[in-house]
C-alpha positions as CSV (number, residue, x, y, z in Angstrom):
1,M,57.6,68.3,92.0
2,E,61.0,67.4,93.5
3,V,63.7,70.1,93.7
4,I,67.1,69.0,92.4
5,R,69.9,70.4,94.5
6,R,73.1,71.1,92.7
7,S,74.9,72.5,95.8
8,G,76.6,69.1,96.2
9,E,78.9,70.0,93.4
10,F,81.0,72.0,95.8
11,S,83.4,70.6,98.4
12,E,82.7,71.3,102.0
13,L,85.5,73.9,102.1
14,E,84.1,75.6,99.0
15,R,80.6,75.7,100.6
16,V,82.1,77.2,103.8
17,V,83.9,79.9,101.7
18,I,80.8,80.7,99.7
19,G,78.8,80.9,103.0
20,R,81.4,83.1,104.6
21,I,81.3,85.5,101.6
22,A,77.5,85.4,101.6
23,A,77.3,86.4,105.3
24,A,79.8,89.2,104.7
25,V,77.7,90.5,101.8
26,I,74.4,90.3,103.6
27,P,74.8,90.1,107.4
28,A,71.9,89.4,109.8
29,D,70.0,92.4,111.0
30,E,68.5,91.9,114.4
31,G,66.5,95.2,114.2
32,F,64.6,94.0,111.1
33,A,64.7,90.4,112.2
34,V,66.2,89.1,109.0
35,P,68.8,86.4,108.7
36,A,72.3,86.6,107.2
37,A,72.8,85.1,103.7
38,D,74.5,82.1,105.3
39,D,71.3,81.1,107.0
40,P,70.7,77.3,106.8
41,L,67.5,77.8,104.8
42,I,69.0,80.4,102.4
43,L,72.5,79.1,101.8
44,P,71.5,76.0,99.9
45,V,69.5,78.1,97.5
46,I,72.5,80.4,97.0
47,L,74.8,77.4,96.4
48,D,72.3,76.0,93.8
49,K,72.3,79.4,92.0
50,V,76.1,79.4,92.0
51,A,76.2,75.8,90.7
52,E,73.7,76.5,88.0
53,Q,75.4,79.5,86.6
54,F,79.1,79.7,87.6
55,A,80.2,76.4,89.2
56,D,83.6,75.9,87.3
57,R,84.6,79.5,87.4
58,V,83.7,79.9,91.1
59,R,85.5,76.7,92.0
60,A,88.7,77.9,90.2
61,S,88.5,81.4,91.8
62,I,88.0,79.9,95.3
63,G,91.0,77.7,94.7
64,L,93.1,80.8,93.9
65,L,91.7,82.6,96.9
66,L,92.5,79.7,99.3
67,S,96.0,79.4,97.9
68,E,96.8,82.9,99.3
69,H,94.2,83.7,102.0
70,S,92.1,82.1,104.7
71,P,88.7,83.8,104.3
72,Q,87.5,82.4,107.6
73,D,90.3,84.4,109.4
74,L,89.4,87.7,107.7
75,S,86.9,90.2,109.1
76,D,83.8,90.9,106.9
77,E,85.2,94.2,105.9
78,A,88.7,92.8,105.0
79,L,87.2,89.9,103.0
80,L,84.9,92.3,101.0
81,D,87.8,94.7,100.5
82,L,90.0,91.8,99.1
83,L,87.2,90.6,96.8
84,E,86.5,94.1,95.5
85,G,90.1,95.4,95.5
86,D,92.1,92.6,94.0
87,A,91.4,92.3,90.3
88,R,92.0,88.6,90.4
89,F,88.9,88.2,92.6
90,R,86.5,90.8,91.2
91,S,84.8,88.3,88.9
92,L,84.3,85.9,91.8
93,N,82.9,88.8,93.8
94,Q,80.5,89.7,90.9
95,M,79.4,86.1,90.3
96,L,78.7,85.4,94.0
97,N,76.9,88.7,94.4
98,I,74.5,87.8,91.6
99,A,73.8,84.4,93.2
100,I,73.6,85.7,96.7
101,M,71.0,88.3,95.7
102,Q,69.0,85.8,93.6
103,G,69.0,83.3,96.5
104,Y,68.6,85.6,99.4
105,Y,65.6,87.5,98.2
106,Q,63.6,84.3,97.5
107,D,63.3,83.9,101.3
108,A,60.0,85.2,102.5
109,R,61.3,86.3,106.0
């Protein structure tokens, strides 16, 4: 059975932002030898989950985020504080957290 990837629905910049947020939510842990959520084997699964469930809403929220901030320039803590603390980004934070958890915990590592 062929797996249909929907992650192509996002622009390269949107994929970078989602990956950046995913890595902030679940960073790598060397002690437990587990990868971050932006791992090349995990991120496509997360992107597919986002595309299946929230594509248009996430795309719009990322557009607003990028109009005011550069997530790549923020520390993990600052990025998560922004997503949790600014009411305009809370739904983005919640949608991405759902998809990140769904995608990350499918990885057997």
